[in-house]
N, C-alpha and C positions, 0 to 999 in steps of 0.2 A: 632105119631109125633105131637108135640104141634104146636099151631098157630104161635108162634115166630120162631120155627125152620123151619116151612114151608115157612114163609115170607122171612127169611134170605137165604134159599137155592134157592128160586125162583127169587130173585132179580138179576140184572145184576152184572157181576164180579166186575166192577169198584165201584159200590155202596157197594157191599159186602166188598171190601177192606177198604172203608171208615168206615164201621161199625166195622170191625175187628181191626182198629187202637187202639193203647194203649192210650185211651183218658185220663185216670188219669195221665199218664206221660206228655201229652201235657198240661194239666191243671197246673201241678206242675212247668214245665218249664216256662209257661206264668206267673205264680206267682213270680218266681225268677226274670224274666225280668222286671216285674212291680216294684219290689223293686229297681231294678237298675234305672229305669226311675225316680222314686221318689227321689233317692239319687243324681242323676245327676242334677235334677231340683234344689235340695237344694244347692249343692256345687256351682251352677252357680248363687246363690243369688236370687232364685225365678224366673228363666228364663228357657224356653225350649231350648234356644240357649246358648252356642254353642254345648252342649253335648247331652241333653235329646232328642231333636227332631231327629237328625241323628241316634241316637241309636234306637228310635222307628221304623224308616224306615228300618233300618238293620234287626231288629227283625222280622218285617212283611215279608221282603224278605226271611229271614231265615226260618220262619214258612212255607212259600210256598215251599221252597226247601226241608224241612224236609218231608212234605207230598208227594211231587213229588218223592223223593228218596224212600220213604216207599211204593209207588205204584209199583216200579220196582221189579220183582222177585229176591229173594235172590241168586239164582243160577247165575244171571248175575253179581252180585257184587263179588261172589266167583271167577268167570272167569276173572274179572278185577283187582284182587288183585295184581298180579305180575306187570301188566302194571302200575297201580297206584303207586306202590312202586318205580318202575324204573323212572317214570316221575318225582316224587318228588325228587329223587336223582339228576336228571338232573337240576331241579330248584334250589336245594341247591348249586350245582356247579356253576350255573348261578349267584347266589347271590355273591359267592366268586369272580367271574370274573367281573361282572358289576352291582352289587346290589347297591341300594340307602342307604345312610348313615343317621343316626340320633342318637344324644346323644352319639357319640363315638362308635357306633356299626353299622355294615353293615349286616342287616337282611332282607331287603325288596327288592322286584322287583317292580318298578314303572310301572303300567299298564296304567297310564293316568287317568282313572276314579277311581282307587283305588290303594293302595300299598299292594301287596300280600306278606305275610310272609310264605314262604314254610316250615319253621320249625313247624308251627302250623299244616299244612297239613300232615307233616310226623307223627305226633302223631296218626293220623287215619290210614294212609296207612300202617304204620308199624304193627298196630294191625290187619288190614285186611290180610296182607301177612303172618304173623305168624299164624293166625287162619286157613288160607287155607293150610299152610304147615303142621300143626298138624292134620288137617282134612285128608290130603293125606297120612301122615306117619303112618304106622302100629304101633299099641301100643307097640309091643315087641321091636321096634327100638328107642323109645323115649329117653331112657337113655344111649344109646350107644354113646361113645365119638365122633365119626364122625358126627352123626346126632344131637348131642348137639352143636358141633362146628359151624355148618351152621347157626342156628339162632343167635348165639353169634356174628358172623361176620355181619349178617343182622342188628343187633342192633347197634353194635359199629361203623360201617362205617358212617351212617348218624349222629351218636352222635359226631364223630370227626369233621364232617363238620359244625355242629351247634356250637360246642365248639370253633371253629376257628372264629366265627362271631364277637365278642364272645357272647355266651348266655349260661351261666352256668346253669341257672334255667331250661331251656328247655332241655338241655343235660341230667340233672339228671332225669327229668320226663321221657325222652325216655328210659333211662336205667331201671328205676323202673317199668315202664309200661311193657316193653319188658320182663324183668326178671319175673315180676308177672304173665304174661301170660304163660311163659314157665312152671312156677310152677303149674298153674291151668291146663295146658295141661297134667301134669303127669310126668314131668322130676324128677328124683330122688333127694331127699332132700340133699344128700351129695354134689352135685354140688353147691348148694346155701350156704352150710356151708363153702365151699372152697372160694366162692366169698366174703362172709362176712369177712373171715379171710384176704383175699387179700385186701379188702376195708380198713380194719384197718391199714394194712401195707402201703396202698396208702396214707392214711391221714398223717401218720408219714412222708412219703416221701415228701408230699406237704409242710409240715412245714420245713423239713430239706433243701428243695431246695430254700427257700426264699433267695433272694439277692445272688444267685449263677449263674453260666453260664447256668445251666440246670433248671432254675426256671420254675415250672410247671403251675403257674397261673399268670394272669396279676396283676399288682400292686393294681389296684382298687378292685380286688377280695380279695386280702389279707387284704386290709383296711376294707372290709365288714366283714371278719372273726374277725379282731381286734375289730371292733365295736360291733359285736355280743358278744364277750367275755367280753368286758368292755365298754359299750356305754358312761359311765360317763367320760371316759378319754379324750374325745373330744366332749363335748355336743353341741358346736357351729359349729363343722366341720363334720367329718365323722359320729359322733354319733347323729347328729341333727335329722335325719329322724326318727330313732327308738325312740329317747327320746320324741319327740313331739307326736309320735304315742301312746306311753304308757301313756302320760299325757291325751290325748283325750280318750283313753279307760277307764282309771281310773275315769275321771271326769263324765262319763256317769252314773255311779252307777247302780242301779237296773232298773230304768224306763227312764233314760236319761234326757237331758236338754230340750227336746222338739224339734219338727220339725223346722229346720232352726234356731235353737237357740244355736248351738254348738260354743263356742268361738274359739276353735282351728281352726275350719273350716272357720268361718265367718271372722276371723282376719288373715287368710292365714298363720297361723303357721304350719299347717299340709301340708307336701309336697305331690305331686302326688295324691291329694285328689280325683281326678276323675278317676284314674286308679288303681295302685297297692295298695294304702292305703285307698280305698273307704270304706272298712269294718270298719275302725276306725271312720269314719264320722257317719256311721250307729250306731255304739256302743255309740258314744258320744251323738247322738240325741235321740236314743231309748233305750239306756242302755243295761243291760244284757238280758232283756226280748226280745228286738229287735234282738240282736245278736243270742241268742239261737233259736229264731223262724226261722231265716234264715237258721241256721245250721240244724234244724229239716226238713225243706223243702228239703235241699240238700240231707240229709240222706234218705228221702222218695223217691227221684229220684233214688238213688242207689238201694234202696229196690225193687222198681218196676222193675228195670232192672235185678237185680239178680233173682227175681221171674220169670220173663219172660225167662231168660236163663235156669233155672232149669226145667221148664216144656217143653222146646224145645228139641225134640228128634233128631234134626239135629246138628251134632257136630260142623260144621263150624259156624252155627248161634249161638249156645250156647257160643262158645269161643269168637266170635265177640262181642256179647253183654257184656260178662264179661270183655273183654278188654276195651271196651268203658266206662263201669261203673267204672273200676279201674282208667282209665285216668281221668274221671270226679272227682272221689274221691281225687286223688292226687292233682288236680287243686285247689279245694277249701281248702283242709286241709293244703297244703303247703302255700297258701296265708295267711290263718288265723294264722298259726303258725309263719309266717314271721312277720306280723304286731304286733303280741303279744310279739315278742322278743324271741320266743322259738327256732328259727333257724335263720341263717344269712339271710339278705335281698338278694333275688335272682331274683327279677323282674318277678314274676308270677302273672298275673291278676286274679281277682275273677270272675269265670265264669258267664256270662250273666248279671253281675252287673257292672263290670269295663267297662269304655268306650273303645271301640275298634272295628274295622271292621273285620279283618281276623279271629281273635279268635272266635268271635260270629258266623260268617257264617260257619266256619269249624265245630264248635261244633254242630250247628243245622244240618249240613249234617251228622255228626256222629250219632246223634239221629235219623236221617232219616234211617240210616242203621239198628239201633235198631228196628225201626218201620217195616222195610222190613222183618227182621228176625221174628218179632212177627206176622205180617200179613200172611206171607207165610209159617209158621211153619206147619209140618205134623199134621193133625187132625184125 
């Protein structure tokens, strides 16, 4: 036994857990958050208020929460999966009954000291529940119709509640993350081929239902689709956001205009520059190099999560980590594709960079679950 092994095995359990944390992952998440602080400072015109300072405080709280969640044995979180999912369903129903409104949507519960967005919490509790379900389900039953129907209902019920708020972006993320986890759990590919075919039919139905009694989307959501297909048709109206976003992205070039020197941001042409469209501010000020650097850090976070999942011999832990990594990947890829005009604008924030409370804290708790699975893995 080497001196290091002897030292690790002889230290108290709590200290050993600290040692076994996935420190590269913590460093990468902190790096992403620092990029967010820098950009929020920039879009505020060189001031820590009103966005950068609260974001720093939230990240500090989130970091503590991540470590605290990571210290709890993974078996506890497995036992809490069903309770967490059920509680989040109740919160989503509560949003529908007495939720707080903002910008035409009813998505929050006002707790006084903060506004909680249960749909953000559902992204994590859904993954926990599905991971525990497939950990319990014998492998020979994974692709049988009855046992496939159960997780489909588990995914679609909260999706319907979120879509009613309305929040199309989060609804799509729930479906993609849930479906992705089913695939990773080993459900037969034929089910996914059927879903893709049905999805194409649904897209046709969405367009056919426009301006009919059975219209499937809200009018503003159809306008977003129109804007995506032809943003130049209404450059000062519905197409304004994406047009200004593309101008900012293009003006950054390879190296950018310089820190706090982006004209689109400085002159307030860029909408929602501190939330959904913050990536365009980064690309405008730091160019392609800045944008690809942030994307590289994001991909490294996913890489370390996947690596941790592959070496973990506990099925629940492995599926949980993969589900959270998939959620994180969908977060930043959808946001980046959205601001570049590759997909319609769906209102998905850039993780750990966009200003926001619920999204950041829930994401840090999610990575706390990753830490718990990593620290308490079978050795």
